[in-house]
Rosetta silent file (secondary structure, phi, psi, omega in degrees, C-alpha in Angstrom):
SEQUENCE: MGYADELFDLTDRVVLITGGSRGLGREMAFAAARCGADVIIASRNLESCQSTADEIVAATGRAALAHQVHVGRWDELDGLVDAAYERFGKVDVLVNNAGMSPLYESLGSVPEKLFDAVVNLNFKGPFRLSALIGERMVADGGGSIINISSSGSLRPDAYMLPYAAAKAGLNTLTEGFAKAFGPTVRVNTLMAGPFLTDISKAWGEDTADAFRSLPLQRAGRPREIVGAALFLMSDASSFTTGSILRADGGFA
SCORE:     score description
SCORE:     0.000 S_00000001
   1 L     0.000  135.800  173.007    0.000    0.000    0.000 S_00000001
   2 L   -80.389  175.280 -176.530    1.170    3.526   -0.798 S_00000001
   3 H   -59.277  -47.850 -179.069    0.864    6.413    1.620 S_00000001
   4 H   -64.237  -38.266  178.520   -2.439    7.680    0.207 S_00000001
   5 H   -60.741  -43.810  179.444   -3.873    4.158    0.153 S_00000001
   6 H   -65.364  -39.555 -176.944   -3.099    3.709    3.836 S_00000001
   7 H   -63.654  -37.365 -176.882   -4.522    7.103    4.736 S_00000001
   8 L  -103.740   13.660 -177.327   -7.877    6.369    3.097 S_00000001
   9 L   -69.295  130.244  177.674   -7.947    2.647    3.882 S_00000001
  10 L  -119.791   22.645 -175.385  -11.293    1.392    5.212 S_00000001
  11 L   -54.906  126.648  177.008  -10.458   -2.313    5.283 S_00000001
  12 L    67.759   10.066  171.941  -12.843   -4.266    7.520 S_00000001
  13 L   -85.671  159.745 -178.777  -14.692   -1.173    8.669 S_00000001
  14 E  -115.704  124.894 -176.481  -18.477   -1.089    8.504 S_00000001
  15 E  -118.215  122.167  177.744  -20.179    1.866    6.829 S_00000001
  16 E  -105.619  125.150 -178.117  -23.932    2.475    7.134 S_00000001
  17 E  -125.145  118.030  173.412  -25.429    4.828    4.559 S_00000001
  18 E   -82.204  148.554 -173.222  -29.048    5.947    4.599 S_00000001
  19 L    61.418   35.655 -170.814  -30.464    6.727    1.197 S_00000001
  20 L   -90.441    3.987 -174.746  -27.655    4.539   -0.054 S_00000001
  21 L   -94.225   -8.723 -179.315  -29.319    2.924   -3.051 S_00000001
  22 L  -154.923  170.660  174.767  -29.137    5.845   -5.486 S_00000001
  23 H    59.343 -140.683 -178.403  -27.617    9.238   -6.133 S_00000001
  24 H   -63.797  -35.512  179.844  -24.865   10.462   -3.839 S_00000001
  25 H   -62.120  -42.210  178.005  -25.538    7.665   -1.340 S_00000001
  26 H   -62.565  -44.778  178.744  -24.890    5.001   -3.966 S_00000001
  27 H   -60.471  -42.114 -179.801  -21.624    6.672   -4.998 S_00000001
  28 H   -68.976  -35.538  178.575  -20.458    6.829   -1.397 S_00000001
  29 H   -65.078  -46.462  177.947  -21.397    3.212   -0.759 S_00000001
  30 H   -62.920  -40.508 -179.121  -19.392    1.969   -3.750 S_00000001
  31 H   -63.850  -43.206  179.181  -16.456    4.173   -2.790 S_00000001
  32 H   -61.729  -43.586  179.846  -16.397    2.860    0.769 S_00000001
  33 H   -65.516  -38.920  178.619  -16.493   -0.743   -0.443 S_00000001
  34 H   -65.980  -21.421  176.175  -13.723   -0.106   -2.958 S_00000001
  35 L   -95.237   10.100  172.046  -11.602    1.141   -0.048 S_00000001
  36 L   105.599    1.571 -176.340  -12.214   -2.103    1.841 S_00000001
  37 L   -87.067  152.671  163.176  -15.357   -1.471    3.896 S_00000001
  38 E   -88.128  147.258 -171.533  -18.422   -3.621    4.346 S_00000001
  39 E  -129.582  152.074  173.322  -21.538   -1.544    3.788 S_00000001
  40 E  -118.317  120.908 -178.474  -25.141   -1.307    4.906 S_00000001
  41 E  -103.466  115.783 -176.107  -27.520    0.166    2.332 S_00000001
  42 E  -123.709  131.704  172.942  -30.680    1.546    3.920 S_00000001
  43 E  -166.192 -179.930 -178.341  -33.685    3.187    2.286 S_00000001
  44 L   -74.197  -21.643 -175.565  -37.445    2.836    1.926 S_00000001
  45 L  -102.740  102.431 -176.159  -37.174    0.691   -1.223 S_00000001
  46 H   -63.957  -39.640 -178.900  -35.861   -2.760   -0.320 S_00000001
  47 H   -60.744  -43.353  179.029  -35.594   -3.892   -3.945 S_00000001
  48 H   -66.226  -40.442  176.733  -33.395   -0.916   -4.800 S_00000001
  49 H   -61.394  -44.792 -177.298  -31.263   -1.481   -1.683 S_00000001
  50 H   -67.159  -39.503  178.569  -30.793   -5.149   -2.506 S_00000001
  51 H   -61.824  -43.708  178.480  -29.903   -4.428   -6.114 S_00000001
  52 H   -65.536  -43.406  178.957  -27.244   -1.932   -5.025 S_00000001
  53 H   -60.228  -43.555  179.433  -25.926   -4.294   -2.361 S_00000001
  54 H   -62.779  -40.356  178.924  -25.650   -7.129   -4.901 S_00000001
  55 H   -64.305  -39.680 -179.778  -23.779   -4.877   -7.324 S_00000001
  56 H   -65.165  -44.140  178.660  -21.335   -3.835   -4.595 S_00000001
  57 H   -59.793  -46.256 -177.944  -20.628   -7.449   -3.622 S_00000001
  58 H   -65.358  -37.534 -174.577  -20.044   -8.412   -7.251 S_00000001
  59 H   -82.587  -29.443 -171.124  -17.826   -5.420   -7.999 S_00000001
  60 H  -120.807  -21.113 -176.126  -15.736   -5.289   -4.816 S_00000001
  61 L    81.229   -0.557  177.696  -16.015   -8.610   -2.990 S_00000001
  62 L   -84.886  160.771  178.495  -17.018   -6.825    0.200 S_00000001
  63 L   -79.194  146.605  179.108  -20.110   -7.729    2.216 S_00000001
  64 E  -143.662  130.794  179.234  -23.219   -5.585    1.800 S_00000001
  65 E  -111.523  127.620  174.865  -26.464   -5.645    3.769 S_00000001
  66 E   -96.125  135.020 -179.999  -29.706   -4.221    2.359 S_00000001
  67 E  -142.584  128.344  178.705  -32.228   -2.929    4.890 S_00000001
  68 E   -85.893  127.331 -179.971  -35.623   -1.343    4.325 S_00000001
  69 L  -159.234  146.305  170.638  -36.336    1.581    6.631 S_00000001
  70 L  -100.909  106.641 -173.796  -38.104    4.933    6.638 S_00000001
  71 L   -63.471  -24.240  179.451  -35.528    7.180    8.269 S_00000001
  72 L   -78.116   -3.155 -179.825  -38.192    9.740    9.100 S_00000001
  73 L  -107.966  108.787 -174.525  -39.993    7.282   11.378 S_00000001
  74 H   -49.380  -45.633 -172.170  -38.432    7.217   14.830 S_00000001
  75 H   -75.161   -7.518  177.254  -39.709    3.760   15.742 S_00000001
  76 H   -91.663  -12.711 -171.564  -38.132    2.083   12.685 S_00000001
  77 H   -77.682  -29.594  175.177  -34.572    3.162   13.435 S_00000001
  78 H   -60.184  -37.737  179.672  -33.944    0.766   16.322 S_00000001
  79 H   -65.358  -38.352  176.490  -34.571   -2.083   13.885 S_00000001
  80 H   -63.105  -46.950 -179.813  -31.980   -0.732   11.461 S_00000001
  81 H   -62.387  -45.072  179.878  -29.383   -0.422   14.215 S_00000001
  82 H   -60.994  -41.847 -179.734  -30.147   -3.895   15.553 S_00000001
  83 H   -64.608  -40.003  179.818  -29.842   -5.410   12.055 S_00000001
  84 H   -63.792  -45.650 -177.487  -26.503   -3.702   11.458 S_00000001
  85 H   -75.050  -30.036  176.491  -24.985   -4.876   14.721 S_00000001
  86 H   -66.817  -38.432 -178.488  -26.445   -8.374   14.401 S_00000001
  87 H   -77.751  -45.863 -170.551  -24.815   -8.783   10.975 S_00000001
  88 H  -114.010  -15.450  179.089  -21.477   -7.036   11.513 S_00000001
  89 L    80.052   -2.517 -178.996  -21.123   -6.494   15.262 S_00000001
  90 L  -168.630  164.984  166.414  -20.240   -2.831   14.831 S_00000001
  91 L  -134.400  121.163  179.884  -20.701    0.345   12.799 S_00000001
  92 L   -92.344  -30.871 -177.540  -17.569    2.412   12.196 S_00000001
  93 E  -137.370  128.839  172.900  -19.085    5.062    9.953 S_00000001
  94 E  -114.101  126.435  176.428  -22.637    6.407    9.794 S_00000001
  95 E  -114.649  108.085  177.707  -23.601    8.559    6.817 S_00000001
  96 E   -83.682   87.325 -172.775  -26.910   10.374    7.322 S_00000001
  97 L  -107.615  -25.243 -176.317  -27.639   10.895    3.644 S_00000001
  98 L   -58.744  136.248  179.367  -31.376   10.223    3.204 S_00000001
  99 L  -169.416  167.072  175.500  -33.300   13.379    2.421 S_00000001
 100 L  -156.613  153.447  177.897  -35.969   15.005    0.295 S_00000001
 101 L  -141.345   80.746 -177.208  -37.078   18.454   -0.800 S_00000001
 102 L   -64.509  148.736  176.690  -40.538   18.296   -2.386 S_00000001
 103 L   -81.231  154.578  176.956  -41.660   21.118   -4.656 S_00000001
 104 L  -147.758  158.898 -174.341  -44.655   23.283   -3.770 S_00000001
 105 L   -73.268  -40.256 -178.855  -46.572   26.068   -5.502 S_00000001
 106 L  -157.277  163.771  179.788  -46.159   28.715   -2.814 S_00000001
 107 H   -63.274  -37.805 -179.958  -45.156   29.016    0.825 S_00000001
 108 H   -68.695  -19.524 -178.575  -48.765   29.505    1.851 S_00000001
 109 H   -90.869   -3.806 -177.912  -49.759   26.273    0.104 S_00000001
 110 L   -66.017  118.137  179.066  -47.284   24.067    2.019 S_00000001
 111 L   -79.493  155.092 -179.374  -49.407   21.494    3.912 S_00000001
 112 H   -59.771  -37.147 -179.127  -48.484   20.435    7.421 S_00000001
 113 H   -61.185  -43.002  178.744  -48.056   16.822    6.275 S_00000001
 114 H   -65.921  -45.124 -179.673  -45.386   17.825    3.740 S_00000001
 115 H   -58.188  -47.803 -178.958  -43.618   20.085    6.243 S_00000001
 116 H   -64.032  -38.976 -179.545  -43.533   17.348    8.869 S_00000001
 117 H   -63.631  -40.408  179.865  -42.325   14.746    6.364 S_00000001
 118 H   -66.268  -46.117 -179.698  -39.421   16.970    5.287 S_00000001
 119 H   -65.955  -40.726 -178.710  -38.365   17.740    8.852 S_00000001
 120 H   -61.779  -45.161 -175.810  -38.737   14.124    9.943 S_00000001
 121 H   -75.733  -41.525 -173.587  -36.535   12.727    7.179 S_00000001
 122 H   -86.828  -18.039 -173.462  -33.899   15.451    7.036 S_00000001
 123 H  -130.154  -55.288 -175.383  -33.597   16.278   10.737 S_00000001
 124 H   -65.308  -45.250  179.813  -35.441   14.048   13.196 S_00000001
 125 H   -60.108  -50.596  177.189  -34.231   10.757   11.711 S_00000001
 126 H   -58.877  -35.161  176.019  -30.550   11.753   11.651 S_00000001
 127 H   -60.621  -51.124 -176.553  -30.825   12.922   15.261 S_00000001
 128 H   -65.008  -44.281 -178.102  -32.221    9.604   16.415 S_00000001
 129 H   -66.901  -39.951  177.559  -29.883    7.456   14.335 S_00000001
 130 H   -64.720  -39.004  178.621  -26.819    9.443   15.410 S_00000001
 131 H   -64.349  -46.371 -178.023  -27.840    9.134   19.044 S_00000001
 132 H   -64.801  -48.934 -175.710  -28.361    5.372   18.820 S_00000001
 133 H   -80.202  -36.546 -179.625  -25.211    4.572   16.852 S_00000001
 134 H   -59.225  -41.382  178.439  -23.031    7.319   18.315 S_00000001
 135 H   -64.844  -36.773  176.989  -23.416    5.976   21.843 S_00000001
 136 H   -69.867  -37.229  176.478  -22.427    2.508   20.639 S_00000001
 137 H   -60.286  -43.732  178.052  -19.448    3.980   18.797 S_00000001
 138 H   -58.641  -46.272  179.746  -18.288    5.623   22.008 S_00000001
 139 H   -63.061  -32.179 -178.641  -18.588    2.311   23.839 S_00000001
 140 H   -86.310   -6.507  174.946  -16.648    0.574   21.048 S_00000001
 141 L   105.573    1.337  176.053  -13.835    3.124   21.108 S_00000001
 142 L   151.668  172.997  179.308  -14.536    5.406   18.169 S_00000001
 143 E   164.565 -177.285 -179.383  -16.145    6.102   14.820 S_00000001
 144 E  -137.536  130.615  174.960  -17.212    8.756   12.340 S_00000001
 145 E  -114.783  130.025 -178.499  -20.649   10.264   11.727 S_00000001
 146 E  -122.722  119.745  176.719  -21.197   12.258    8.534 S_00000001
 147 E   -98.729  120.502  179.331  -24.291   14.404    8.056 S_00000001
 148 E   -86.170  108.586 -178.735  -25.051   15.203    4.420 S_00000001
 149 E  -104.397 -163.458 -175.376  -26.346   18.752    4.408 S_00000001
 150 E  -141.246  147.004  174.942  -27.063   21.242    1.646 S_00000001
 151 H   -60.354  -22.051  176.181  -25.737   24.595    0.523 S_00000001
 152 H   -64.581  -19.924  178.159  -29.343   25.691    0.874 S_00000001
 153 H   -68.989  -21.628  176.076  -28.926   25.549    4.640 S_00000001
 154 L  -101.145  -32.122 -177.945  -26.695   28.626    4.321 S_00000001
 155 L  -129.752   73.527 -175.093  -28.338   30.263    1.287 S_00000001
 156 L   -74.508  144.735  172.670  -32.024   29.239    1.335 S_00000001
 157 L  -110.360  162.247 -175.030  -34.403   29.995   -1.503 S_00000001
 158 H   -61.078  -30.245 -175.067  -38.160   30.319   -1.265 S_00000001
 159 H   -78.605   -2.285 -173.731  -38.789   27.031   -3.086 S_00000001
 160 H  -138.338   24.973 -170.368  -36.903   24.984   -0.468 S_00000001
 161 H   -62.259  -46.425  177.881  -37.483   26.597    2.920 S_00000001
 162 H   -59.235  -41.786  178.672  -38.637   23.556    4.964 S_00000001
 163 H   -64.496  -47.574 -178.230  -35.739   21.533    3.551 S_00000001
 164 H   -61.500  -41.330  179.769  -33.208   24.311    4.064 S_00000001
 165 H   -66.128  -39.858  177.969  -34.326   24.852    7.661 S_00000001
 166 H   -64.694  -40.191  178.825  -34.101   21.137    8.415 S_00000001
 167 H   -69.670  -33.009  174.531  -30.592   20.985    6.942 S_00000001
 168 H   -63.912  -39.087  174.318  -29.585   24.039    8.974 S_00000001
 169 H   -63.086  -36.316  177.817  -30.725   22.122   12.030 S_00000001
 170 H   -64.697  -37.819  174.842  -28.607   19.196   10.867 S_00000001
 171 H   -58.838  -40.745  178.850  -25.571   21.499   10.766 S_00000001
 172 H   -66.121  -41.110  177.348  -26.281   22.371   14.387 S_00000001
 173 H   -58.024  -38.009 -179.922  -26.589   18.706   15.329 S_00000001
 174 H   -55.935  -50.296 -178.778  -23.122   18.125   13.903 S_00000001
 175 H   -64.403  -42.085 -178.589  -21.504   20.553   16.328 S_00000001
 176 H   -66.766  -44.003  178.944  -23.526   19.300   19.286 S_00000001
 177 H   -68.444  -32.563  177.086  -22.897   15.614   18.644 S_00000001
 178 H   -60.317  -40.417  177.547  -19.180   16.295   18.083 S_00000001
 179 H   -71.656  -39.180 -176.453  -19.015   17.670   21.618 S_00000001
 180 H   -68.516  -37.453 -172.821  -21.226   14.934   23.048 S_00000001
 181 H  -104.445   -3.066  176.060  -19.322   12.005   21.531 S_00000001
 182 L   -69.735  159.346    9.106  -15.781   13.358   21.533 S_00000001
 183 L   -93.349   -1.985 -171.735  -12.962   12.679   21.801 S_00000001
 184 L   -90.852  -25.587 -178.792  -13.287    9.248   20.194 S_00000001
 185 E  -108.969  125.310  178.258  -16.170    9.797   17.748 S_00000001
 186 E   -94.874  140.123 -179.817  -15.855   12.439   15.053 S_00000001
 187 E  -132.133  122.773 -176.435  -18.991   14.136   13.705 S_00000001
 188 E  -138.409  157.538  173.133  -18.899   16.308   10.588 S_00000001
 189 E  -101.697  131.360  168.054  -21.152   17.864    7.983 S_00000001
 190 E  -105.782  105.886 -173.874  -20.556   17.268    4.290 S_00000001
 191 E   -92.168  108.938 -177.550  -22.418   20.139    2.684 S_00000001
 192 E   -90.951  140.295  171.772  -23.388   19.265   -0.867 S_00000001
 193 L   -92.701 -152.473 -179.268  -24.256   21.793   -3.519 S_00000001
 194 L   -73.943  122.593  177.076  -26.173   21.052   -6.731 S_00000001
 195 E  -122.454  150.266 -177.393  -25.453   17.563   -8.071 S_00000001
 196 L   -85.225   66.762  175.123  -26.832   15.859  -11.166 S_00000001
 197 L   -98.422 -171.191 -178.508  -28.725   13.082   -9.377 S_00000001
 198 H   -56.375  -35.536 -176.184  -32.299   11.902  -10.034 S_00000001
 199 H   -65.342  -24.407 -177.595  -33.698   14.985   -8.315 S_00000001
 200 H   -68.049  -17.142  179.409  -32.014   17.237  -10.873 S_00000001
 201 H   -65.247  -21.419 -179.716  -34.451   15.995  -13.515 S_00000001
 202 H   -90.152   -4.146 -179.429  -37.112   18.184  -11.891 S_00000001
 203 L   -70.344  140.804  175.678  -34.987   21.335  -12.119 S_00000001
 204 L   -85.165  175.247 -179.800  -36.214   24.010  -14.473 S_00000001
 205 H   -63.347  -33.022 -179.642  -34.130   25.944  -16.978 S_00000001
 206 H   -62.943  -38.918  179.553  -33.831   28.872  -14.544 S_00000001
 207 H   -66.509  -45.068  179.289  -32.158   26.616  -12.009 S_00000001
 208 H   -60.800  -40.374  179.188  -29.712   25.237  -14.559 S_00000001
 209 H   -63.374  -34.922 -177.693  -28.851   28.775  -15.686 S_00000001
 210 H   -63.742  -29.615 -178.615  -28.139   29.777  -12.083 S_00000001
 211 H   -66.540  -21.445  179.823  -25.347   27.186  -11.842 S_00000001
 212 H   -69.310  -13.887  177.233  -23.401   29.104  -14.457 S_00000001
 213 H   -84.771   -8.701  176.299  -22.835   31.785  -11.822 S_00000001
 214 L   -69.586  153.239  175.635  -20.867   29.324   -9.686 S_00000001
 215 L   -54.856  -35.954  178.281  -17.074   29.557   -9.846 S_00000001
 216 L   -87.525   -7.787  171.987  -17.050   26.117  -11.499 S_00000001
 217 L    60.354   31.340  178.690  -20.015   27.143  -13.713 S_00000001
 218 L  -166.779  165.996  170.125  -21.799   23.796  -13.488 S_00000001
 219 L   -82.260  162.093 -177.550  -23.532   21.308  -11.226 S_00000001
 220 E   -83.397  150.938  170.211  -21.533   18.431   -9.797 S_00000001
 221 L   -84.773  141.220 -174.944  -21.347   14.897  -11.116 S_00000001
 222 H   -49.923  -39.513 -177.459  -22.376   12.347   -8.436 S_00000001
 223 H   -66.004  -14.807 -178.694  -18.942   10.719   -8.318 S_00000001
 224 H   -76.267   -3.178  173.504  -17.458   14.100   -7.346 S_00000001
 225 H   -82.282  -17.096 -167.526  -18.799   13.666   -3.801 S_00000001
 226 H   -63.694  -44.700 -176.619  -16.518   10.678   -3.233 S_00000001
 227 H   -59.282  -46.905  179.804  -13.262   12.431   -2.331 S_00000001
 228 H   -65.778  -40.231 -179.647  -14.813   14.523    0.422 S_00000001
 229 H   -64.150  -45.478  179.945  -16.812   11.556    1.738 S_00000001
 230 H   -65.177  -34.677  174.916  -13.786    9.255    1.930 S_00000001
 231 H   -57.533  -47.576 -177.226  -11.819   11.966    3.707 S_00000001
 232 H   -75.494  -27.712  177.541  -14.449   12.153    6.460 S_00000001
 233 H   -71.366  -34.069 -165.459  -14.930    8.373    6.639 S_00000001
 234 L  -101.394  179.273  177.552  -11.242    7.578    6.999 S_00000001
 235 H   -69.876   -8.180  176.057   -8.279    8.358    9.233 S_00000001
 236 H   -60.355  -24.493 -179.633   -7.358   11.109    6.789 S_00000001
 237 H  -108.458   33.301 -173.602   -9.710   13.328    8.829 S_00000001
 238 L   -61.732  -20.799  179.110   -8.483   12.196   12.256 S_00000001
 239 L  -113.833   27.381 -178.471   -8.231   15.807   13.523 S_00000001
 240 L  -121.509  116.543  175.887  -11.466   17.011   11.926 S_00000001
 241 L  -154.892  152.360 -177.555  -14.707   17.142   13.916 S_00000001
 242 L    67.661   20.144 -172.449  -17.629   19.514   14.329 S_00000001
 243 L  -107.018  165.974  171.939  -16.794   20.935   10.910 S_00000001
 244 E  -117.101  116.427  177.193  -18.611   21.754    7.685 S_00000001
 245 E  -103.825  117.205 -176.451  -16.855   20.533    4.538 S_00000001
 246 E   -91.820  130.812  171.229  -18.363   22.120    1.433 S_00000001
 247 E  -127.972   80.342 -166.015  -18.550   20.263   -1.888 S_00000001
 248 L  -139.706   12.935  178.330  -20.660   22.776   -3.787 S_00000001
 249 L    69.625   13.110 -178.861  -18.781   24.197   -6.758 S_00000001
 250 L    90.974   20.806 -178.413  -18.243   27.448   -4.870 S_00000001
 251 L   -55.624  130.960 -179.504  -21.918   28.066   -4.098 S_00000001
 252 L  -152.212    0.000    0.000  -22.359   31.369   -2.275 S_00000001
């Protein structure tokens, strides 16, 4: 192994990724496995999770567990944690990636059900999952928790306010959990900007034009999240906690 290989080595570590069957979560899951980790793919669609898990096993030879869960439902998260520890005996890295930002016609038209669903998935679920797994990480001697946030949490637009507010809360959780679980467990935010995942298909022309004002003048390709994610997963970030790492093309 070369120096860089050792620094980013995840051999025999266990990485749990919510929303791990598609988009940025899928890219991070494959990257972790390619660096030697076993992975847990969790989302609401079991078929999609299993398909991704099977692909990871075939491509990397690492173990992969598919688990169906609605991260926004508090009472389902204990089952996810129990399944992870029953299969692997530990979780070294938790990536709180599952999220959604539904479109709405106007702020006044946002129904309470939609608002609650956005907050539950983007904020409440990560709080509960981080609490459950973080305490076990402390008992086991260490780990890394990565909260996938959004540039909208710093620069919110009218079309995404419930989502942006929930992600801003997630940024706050990062700092609080870093203090609560330190010094052995690191907790960081990976703040993603616009990426060309499935959700980008719903973007209008105005949104696409806005990306040209970024320093990089484009949206990100999903695989471009990998470098930042592996940094936070691995020992390369051993002195990094309570931080916000931006991967957003210079969004401001």
